[in-house]
N, C-alpha and C positions, 0 to 999 in steps of 0.2 A: 744407414740411409744416406744416399748421395746428397750433397748440398750444393753442387754447382748448378746455379739457376740462370746462367747467362742465356740470352735469347737465342744465340747460335746453337745451343744444345737442345732447344725446344723442350724445356722442362715442363713439368706439370705442377700447378699450384693447388694445394689442398688448403681450403679456407675454413677455419673453425669460427662459428658464430655462437652467440651466447644462449641458445635455446636448450632443449633437452640434450644432455651430454651424450655424445656418441660413445658406444662401448668400443673396446679394443677390437672386437670381432667386426664391428661395422667399419672401423678404420682399415683393418686388414683387407676386408672384402673390397674396399674401394681401390686399394693400391697393389694388391698381390700380383696382378697381371701387367702392371705398368713397367715398361722398360726404360722410361725417361727419368732423368733426375727429378727429385721432388723438392719443392719449396713449400714450407709450412708457413701459412699466413694466419694471423689471428685478428678477428674483429672484436676489440674490447674484451669482454669476459670470455670470449672464445679461447683466449690465452689460458684461462683456468682449465678448460677441457684438455687442451694440448699438453699442459704441464702434468695433469693427472695421468695422461697416457704415456708419460716419459719421453715426450718429443721435444726437440729443440725448435723453438720458434725463430724463423728467419726474419719475419717482418710482422710487426704489430701495429694496428691502425685503430684510431677511434678517439673518443673523448675520455675514455678510461674512467667513467663514472660507475661502472659495475664490476670491472676486474678487481680482484682482491688486492690489498696492499702487498701481501706476500708475493703474489704473482707478478705485480709490477716491479718489485725489487728484483725478483728472479729474472725478469726480462732484461734488466740492466746488467745484472751480473753475468748472464750468459751471452751477452753481446748481440742481442736482437736489434735489428734496425727498427726504430720506433718513429712512427708518424703521428704525433699528437694533434688533436683538433679541439676547438672550443665546444662546450656542451650545446650552445645555441647555434645550430647550423642547419643548412637546407638539405643535407644528405644524411642518410642513415649510415651507421658504422659498416653495415654490409656493403652498401654502395661504395664507400670509400675504400674498403678492403679489396673489392673486386677491381676498382680502378687502379689501385696500386699493383694488384696482381697482373693486370693486363700489361702494365709497363714492363713486366718480365718477359713478354713475348711467349706466353705459355702455349703448349700444344693443346691443353684442356684445363678447365677449372672444376674442381670437385668441392662443393660447399656442404659441410657437415654441421649438424646441430641446429637445423632450421625449425624443429618442432617445439611444442610447449609455449608457455607464456601467453601474452595477450593475443586475441584473435586478429586485431588490426595489424600487429607486427607480423604474425604468421602469414596473413594474406598478402601483405605488401612484399614480404620477402620472396614469395613465389613470383610475384609480378616483376620484381627486380631481376630475378634470374633470367627473365625473357627479354630484357632490354637489348635493343639493337647494338648498343655499345660493345657488347661482348661477342657479337656474332662471328668474329674472326677465330674464336676458340670455342670448341664444344663445351657446354656447361651441364654438369650433373649435380644433383643435390640429394640430401638425406634429411628426413624429418620423422622422428619417432620410429625409425626402422623402415620407413617407406622411401624407396628409391625414386628419384625424380630425374627425368631427362628432358632437356629443351630440344625440340626437334624443328629444324628448318631443313627442307630437302628430305633426303632418304636416310634412314638409319635402321639398323637391326636392333631387336629387343630380345635379350636373353631372359629366360625364366623357366621355372618348372612347368611341365604340362599341367593344365588345369588351374594355374595361378591367375590371379586377377590383375588386369591392367586397365586403367582409365585414361582416356584421351580427352584433354580439355583444351579448347581453343582459347587463346589469350590475346587481348587487345583488338579483337575483331574476328570476323569469320575466317575459317581456314578450310582449304580444299585438301581432302585426305583420301589416300588409298592404302589398304592394308593387305597383308598376306600372312597366314598363320594365326589368325584370330577367329574365334568362334563366330562373332558377328562382324562379317567382313564389310569393308567400305570400299567403294570403287568410284573415285573422283567425287565423293560426296562432300557437301559443305557442313562443317561443324560450326555451330554458333556458340559464343561464350555464355549465352543465357539458356542453352539447351542441355539436357542430360543425355543426349544421343550417344556420347562417347563413354558414359559411365559404366564401370563394371563389365568390361569385355573380358575374354578368357583366352589365354595362350593355348593353342592346339599344336603348334610346332615351334621348336626353339632352334635357332633364333627366328622369331617372327620378324616382319618388316613393316615399316610405316613410311609412306612417301607423302610429304607435305609440299604440294606444288604452289600453294600461296598461303600466306599467313604463318602463324607460329602455334605450335602445339606443345603442351606439357603432357608427358606420360608419367603416371604415378603407379608404382607397383608396391602395394602394402606387404610388409613382411618378407620382402625378397631377400634371399640369402646372399646374393652377389650382384654387383653392379656391372652392367655392360661396359666394357672398356673401349677407349678410342681406337 
């Protein structure tokens, strides 16, 4: 795995967080088609997940109240760049990890291990993915085998024919058009409090979604591969 993560190379940051541990298959499906260098970033106990996958962590961020002592020692031994933070802070470990990743000038950020745990953590993590701070780099995520894409503007969506994709507006209404989905949208407004975009179906791959205003999360449960940048 390439480790040159200078902004001039436009590398990709893969961020591990401390939810349900992603399998090696999930990790491979995220990176297999990537041509850019990869920087592995860990948010606190996300370092445990990266270590179990046999990956070298380039950057570890957080208050480290949940990463195992063995993993923390391993981070120091393997030369990871470590950004410690106090436990009482205004930002989550995920936010801090994404901020640190953004400083690398990545072409994209892939956030793995978002599932499981407390519902408030899970919901907030999805909201954090959509923050406008990261809009310079496409953001993708994974939670319990569900692939997540943050969509601003136009993006293609890969998936098996007949597979489910849900479109959720975040932070306010979003104006959306689609092509290649069973229940098509043509300049329609999706509300964050409506189920209008729930459980659509891919009829052509890649399908496309065009968000002309607002932000949309697409969620694809059980998807085998993640659409690449």
